[in-house]
SEMARGU-458081 format. One record per atom (N, C-alpha, C, O): residue in three letters; residue number from 0; atom name; z, y, x. Coordinates in nm, 2 decimals, always signed. Atoms other than C-alpha are relative to their C-alpha. Layout:
! residues N
["ALA",NUM,"CA",[Z,Y,X]],
...
//
This chain:
! residues 61
["MET",0,"N",[+0.05,+0.13,-0.04]],
["MET",0,"CA",[+0.51,+0.22,-0.94]],
["MET",0,"C",[+0.00,-0.01,+0.15]],
["MET",0,"O",[-0.04,+0.08,+0.22]],
["ASN",1,"N",[+0.00,+0.03,-0.14]],
["ASN",1,"CA",[+0.55,+0.07,-0.60]],
["ASN",1,"C",[-0.10,-0.11,+0.04]],
["ASN",1,"O",[-0.07,-0.23,+0.03]],
["THR",2,"N",[+0.10,+0.09,-0.04]],
["THR",2,"CA",[+0.23,-0.09,-0.49]],
["THR",2,"C",[+0.02,-0.03,+0.15]],
["THR",2,"O",[+0.00,+0.06,+0.23]],
["ILE",3,"N",[-0.03,+0.04,-0.14]],
["ILE",3,"CA",[+0.31,-0.28,-0.17]],
["ILE",3,"C",[-0.13,-0.06,+0.06]],
["ILE",3,"O",[-0.16,-0.03,+0.18]],
["PHE",4,"N",[+0.12,+0.07,-0.05]],
["PHE",4,"CA",[+0.00,-0.50,-0.13]],
["PHE",4,"C",[-0.12,+0.04,-0.09]],
["PHE",4,"O",[-0.11,+0.02,-0.21]],
["TYR",5,"N",[+0.12,-0.03,+0.08]],
["TYR",5,"CA",[-0.35,-0.39,-0.24]],
["TYR",5,"C",[-0.12,-0.04,+0.08]],
["TYR",5,"O",[-0.12,-0.05,+0.20]],
["THR",6,"N",[+0.13,+0.04,-0.06]],
["THR",6,"CA",[-0.71,-0.49,-0.17]],
["THR",6,"C",[-0.10,+0.11,-0.02]],
["THR",6,"O",[-0.10,+0.18,-0.12]],
["LEU",7,"N",[+0.12,-0.09,+0.01]],
["LEU",7,"CA",[-1.03,-0.29,-0.11]],
["LEU",7,"C",[-0.11,-0.09,+0.06]],
["LEU",7,"O",[-0.11,-0.11,+0.18]],
["GLY",8,"N",[+0.10,+0.09,-0.04]],
["GLY",8,"CA",[-1.33,-0.51,-0.09]],
["GLY",8,"C",[+0.06,-0.13,+0.04]],
["GLY",8,"O",[+0.14,-0.19,-0.04]],
["GLU",9,"N",[-0.06,+0.13,-0.04]],
["GLU",9,"CA",[-1.24,-0.82,+0.11]],
["GLU",9,"C",[+0.12,+0.02,+0.09]],
["GLU",9,"O",[+0.18,-0.07,+0.14]],
["ASN",10,"N",[-0.11,-0.03,-0.09]],
["ASN",10,"CA",[-0.96,-0.64,+0.30]],
["ASN",10,"C",[+0.13,+0.01,-0.08]],
["ASN",10,"O",[+0.13,+0.06,-0.19]],
["GLY",11,"N",[-0.13,-0.02,+0.06]],
["GLY",11,"CA",[-0.59,-0.65,+0.22]],
["GLY",11,"C",[+0.08,+0.10,+0.08]],
["GLY",11,"O",[+0.07,+0.10,+0.20]],
["TYR",12,"N",[-0.08,-0.11,-0.07]],
["TYR",12,"CA",[-0.35,-0.36,+0.30]],
["TYR",12,"C",[+0.14,-0.01,-0.05]],
["TYR",12,"O",[+0.17,-0.04,-0.16]],
["LEU",13,"N",[-0.15,-0.01,+0.03]],
["LEU",13,"CA",[+0.03,-0.34,+0.32]],
["LEU",13,"C",[+0.04,+0.15,-0.01]],
["LEU",13,"O",[+0.01,+0.23,+0.09]],
["ASN",14,"N",[-0.05,-0.14,+0.02]],
["ASN",14,"CA",[+0.18,-0.01,+0.19]],
["ASN",14,"C",[+0.15,-0.01,+0.01]],
["ASN",14,"O",[+0.22,-0.03,-0.09]],
["ILE",15,"N",[-0.14,+0.02,-0.02]],
["ILE",15,"CA",[+0.52,-0.02,+0.34]],
["ILE",15,"C",[+0.08,+0.13,+0.04]],
["ILE",15,"O",[+0.21,+0.12,+0.05]],
["THR",16,"N",[-0.07,-0.12,-0.03]],
["THR",16,"CA",[+0.61,+0.34,+0.42]],
["THR",16,"C",[-0.07,+0.13,-0.04]],
["THR",16,"O",[-0.20,+0.12,-0.05]],
["ASN",17,"N",[+0.06,-0.13,+0.03]],
["ASN",17,"CA",[+0.55,+0.70,+0.33]],
["ASN",17,"C",[+0.01,+0.09,+0.13]],
["ASN",17,"O",[-0.03,+0.21,+0.13]],
["ARG",18,"N",[-0.03,-0.09,-0.12]],
["ARG",18,"CA",[+0.65,+0.82,+0.68]],
["ARG",18,"C",[-0.11,+0.01,+0.10]],
["ARG",18,"O",[-0.09,+0.08,+0.21]],
["CYS",19,"N",[+0.10,-0.01,-0.10]],
["CYS",19,"CA",[+0.32,+0.78,+0.86]],
["CYS",19,"C",[-0.05,+0.14,+0.01]],
["CYS",19,"O",[-0.08,+0.21,-0.09]],
["MET",20,"N",[+0.04,-0.14,-0.02]],
["MET",20,"CA",[+0.22,+1.11,+1.01]],
["MET",20,"C",[-0.15,+0.01,+0.05]],
["MET",20,"O",[-0.20,+0.12,+0.07]],
["MET",21,"N",[+0.13,+0.00,-0.04]],
["MET",21,"CA",[-0.13,+1.00,+1.11]],
["MET",21,"C",[-0.10,+0.05,-0.11]],
["MET",21,"O",[-0.06,+0.04,-0.23]],
["SER",22,"N",[+0.10,-0.04,+0.09]],
["SER",22,"CA",[-0.44,+1.13,+0.94]],
["SER",22,"C",[-0.13,-0.07,+0.02]],
["SER",22,"O",[-0.24,-0.01,+0.04]],
["CYS",23,"N",[+0.12,+0.08,-0.03]],
["CYS",23,"CA",[-0.68,+0.85,+0.99]],
["CYS",23,"C",[-0.10,+0.01,-0.11]],
["CYS",23,"O",[-0.07,+0.00,-0.22]],
["PRO",24,"N",[+0.11,-0.03,+0.10]],
["PRO",24,"CA",[-1.01,+0.92,+0.82]],
["PRO",24,"C",[-0.03,-0.12,-0.09]],
["PRO",24,"O",[-0.09,-0.11,-0.19]],
["TYR",25,"N",[+0.02,+0.12,+0.08]],
["TYR",25,"CA",[-1.03,+0.56,+0.70]],
["TYR",25,"C",[+0.11,-0.04,-0.09]],
["TYR",25,"O",[+0.10,-0.14,-0.17]],
["CYS",26,"N",[-0.12,+0.03,+0.07]],
["CYS",26,"CA",[-0.68,+0.55,+0.55]],
["CYS",26,"C",[-0.01,+0.04,-0.15]],
["CYS",26,"O",[-0.04,+0.16,-0.18]],
["ILE",27,"N",[+0.01,-0.03,+0.14]],
["ILE",27,"CA",[-0.69,+0.52,+0.17]],
["ILE",27,"C",[+0.11,+0.10,-0.04]],
["ILE",27,"O",[+0.08,+0.19,-0.12]],
["LYS",28,"N",[-0.11,-0.09,+0.04]],
["LYS",28,"CA",[-0.35,+0.70,+0.14]],
["LYS",28,"C",[-0.03,+0.14,+0.04]],
["LYS",28,"O",[-0.01,+0.23,-0.04]],
["TYR",29,"N",[+0.04,-0.13,-0.04]],
["TYR",29,"CA",[-0.47,+0.99,+0.34]],
["TYR",29,"C",[-0.12,+0.05,-0.06]],
["TYR",29,"O",[-0.13,+0.17,-0.11]],
["LYS",30,"N",[+0.14,-0.04,+0.05]],
["LYS",30,"CA",[-0.83,+1.00,+0.22]],
["LYS",30,"C",[+0.01,+0.04,-0.15]],
["LYS",30,"O",[-0.06,+0.13,-0.19]],
["TRP",31,"N",[+0.00,-0.02,+0.15]],
["TRP",31,"CA",[-0.74,+0.99,-0.15]],
["TRP",31,"C",[+0.13,+0.05,-0.05]],
["TRP",31,"O",[+0.17,+0.02,-0.17]],
["ALA",32,"N",[-0.13,-0.06,+0.03]],
["ALA",32,"CA",[-0.40,+1.16,-0.15]],
["ALA",32,"C",[+0.09,-0.09,-0.08]],
["ALA",32,"O",[+0.14,-0.06,-0.18]],
["ASN",33,"N",[-0.09,+0.11,+0.05]],
["ASN",33,"CA",[-0.21,+0.84,-0.23]],
["ASN",33,"C",[-0.04,-0.05,-0.14]],
["ASN",33,"O",[+0.03,-0.12,-0.20]],
["LYS",34,"N",[+0.05,+0.05,+0.12]],
["LYS",34,"CA",[-0.42,+0.76,-0.53]],
["LYS",34,"C",[-0.11,-0.11,+0.03]],
["LYS",34,"O",[-0.19,-0.09,+0.11]],
["PHE",35,"N",[+0.10,+0.12,-0.02]],
["PHE",35,"CA",[-0.61,+0.42,-0.55]],
["PHE",35,"C",[-0.02,-0.07,-0.12]],
["PHE",35,"O",[+0.07,-0.14,-0.17]],
["HIS",36,"N",[+0.04,+0.07,+0.12]],
["HIS",36,"CA",[-0.79,+0.29,-0.85]],
["HIS",36,"C",[+0.11,+0.01,-0.11]],
["HIS",36,"O",[+0.15,-0.09,-0.17]],
["GLY",37,"N",[-0.10,-0.02,+0.11]],
["GLY",37,"CA",[-0.53,+0.44,-1.09]],
["GLY",37,"C",[+0.14,-0.03,+0.04]],
["GLY",37,"O",[+0.23,-0.01,-0.04]],
["SER",38,"N",[-0.14,+0.03,-0.04]],
["SER",38,"CA",[-0.23,+0.34,-0.88]],
["SER",38,"C",[+0.04,+0.11,+0.10]],
["SER",38,"O",[-0.04,+0.16,+0.18]],
["ASP",39,"N",[-0.05,-0.10,-0.09]],
["ASP",39,"CA",[-0.01,+0.59,-0.70]],
["ASP",39,"C",[+0.07,-0.08,+0.11]],
["ASP",39,"O",[+0.16,-0.16,+0.09]],
["LEU",40,"N",[-0.05,+0.07,-0.11]],
["LEU",40,"CA",[+0.06,+0.46,-0.35]],
["LEU",40,"C",[+0.12,+0.06,+0.07]],
["LEU",40,"O",[+0.17,+0.01,+0.16]],
["LYS",41,"N",[-0.13,-0.06,-0.05]],
["LYS",41,"CA",[+0.35,+0.70,-0.29]],
["LYS",41,"C",[+0.11,-0.09,-0.04]],
["LYS",41,"O",[+0.13,-0.11,-0.16]],
["LEU",42,"N",[-0.11,+0.09,+0.02]],
["LEU",42,"CA",[+0.65,+0.47,-0.26]],
["LEU",42,"C",[+0.12,+0.08,-0.05]],
["LEU",42,"O",[+0.16,+0.18,+0.00]],
["GLU",43,"N",[-0.13,-0.05,+0.04]],
["GLU",43,"CA",[+0.97,+0.54,-0.45]],
["GLU",43,"C",[+0.11,-0.03,+0.11]],
["GLU",43,"O",[+0.20,+0.06,+0.13]],
["LYS",44,"N",[-0.08,+0.04,-0.11]],
["LYS",44,"CA",[+1.15,+0.36,-0.17]],
["LYS",44,"C",[-0.08,-0.10,+0.09]],
["LYS",44,"O",[-0.17,-0.17,+0.04]],
["GLU",45,"N",[+0.07,+0.09,-0.09]],
["GLU",45,"CA",[+1.04,+0.16,+0.13]],
["GLU",45,"C",[+0.05,-0.14,-0.03]],
["GLU",45,"O",[+0.17,-0.17,-0.05]],
["PRO",46,"N",[-0.04,+0.14,+0.04]],
["PRO",46,"CA",[+1.03,-0.22,+0.05]],
["PRO",46,"C",[+0.07,-0.07,+0.11]],
["PRO",46,"O",[+0.06,-0.04,+0.23]],
["SER",47,"N",[-0.07,+0.09,-0.10]],
["SER",47,"CA",[+1.25,-0.48,+0.21]],
["SER",47,"C",[-0.10,-0.10,+0.05]],
["SER",47,"O",[-0.21,-0.11,-0.01]],
["VAL",48,"N",[+0.09,+0.11,-0.05]],
["VAL",48,"CA",[+1.10,-0.76,+0.41]],
["VAL",48,"C",[-0.03,-0.10,-0.11]],
["VAL",48,"O",[-0.14,-0.15,-0.12]],
["GLU",49,"N",[+0.01,+0.10,+0.11]],
["GLU",49,"CA",[+1.16,-0.99,+0.12]],
["GLU",49,"C",[-0.10,+0.05,-0.11]],
["GLU",49,"O",[-0.19,-0.03,-0.15]],
["GLU",50,"N",[+0.09,-0.05,+0.10]],
["GLU",50,"CA",[+0.97,-0.76,-0.12]],
["GLU",50,"C",[-0.15,+0.00,+0.06]],
["GLU",50,"O",[-0.24,-0.03,-0.02]],
["ILE",51,"N",[+0.13,+0.01,-0.06]],
["ILE",51,"CA",[+0.68,-0.74,+0.13]],
["ILE",51,"C",[-0.06,-0.14,+0.00]],
["ILE",51,"O",[-0.17,-0.16,-0.04]],
["VAL",52,"N",[+0.04,+0.14,+0.00]],
["VAL",52,"CA",[+0.66,-1.12,+0.17]],
["VAL",52,"C",[-0.04,-0.04,-0.14]],
["VAL",52,"O",[-0.14,-0.11,-0.16]],
["ARG",53,"N",[+0.02,+0.03,+0.14]],
["ARG",53,"CA",[+0.68,-1.16,-0.21]],
["ARG",53,"C",[-0.13,+0.05,-0.05]],
["ARG",53,"O",[-0.21,-0.01,-0.12]],
["SER",54,"N",[+0.13,-0.06,+0.05]],
["SER",54,"CA",[+0.39,-0.92,-0.27]],
["SER",54,"C",[-0.12,-0.07,+0.06]],
["SER",54,"O",[-0.22,-0.08,-0.01]],
["ILE",55,"N",[+0.11,+0.07,-0.07]],
["ILE",55,"CA",[+0.17,-1.11,-0.02]],
["ILE",55,"C",[-0.01,-0.14,-0.07]],
["ILE",55,"O",[-0.12,-0.18,-0.10]],
["ASP",56,"N",[+0.01,+0.13,+0.07]],
["ASP",56,"CA",[+0.26,-1.44,-0.19]],
["ASP",56,"C",[-0.06,+0.02,-0.14]],
["ASP",56,"O",[-0.13,-0.07,-0.18]],
["ASP",57,"N",[+0.05,-0.03,+0.13]],
["ASP",57,"CA",[+0.18,-1.29,-0.53]],
["ASP",57,"C",[-0.15,+0.01,+0.00]],
["ASP",57,"O",[-0.22,-0.03,-0.09]],
["ILE",58,"N",[+0.15,-0.02,-0.01]],
["ILE",58,"CA",[-0.17,-1.19,-0.42]],
["ILE",58,"C",[-0.07,-0.13,+0.03]],
["ILE",58,"O",[-0.19,-0.14,-0.01]],
["LYS",59,"N",[+0.06,+0.13,-0.03]],
["LYS",59,"CA",[-0.24,-1.54,-0.29]],
["LYS",59,"C",[-0.02,-0.08,-0.13]],
["LYS",59,"O",[-0.11,-0.16,-0.13]],
["LYS",60,"N",[+0.01,+0.07,+0.13]],
["LYS",60,"CA",[-0.19,-1.67,-0.65]],
["LYS",60,"C",[-0.13,+0.04,-0.07]],
["LYS",60,"O",[-0.16,-0.01,-0.17]],
//
């Protein structure tokens, strides 16, 4: 599963790469080993710009 856009509380997050080398203590991917409410945030492939925009449009609905 490729979860591109997800929310936590009132905040929205874009999940667009697996290449981040940072270990930010607030980062869901780092903090929870890529697991979020039953979703695996590890991407099979990095999304295109069109896929990112589409995921944001979907969440607006």
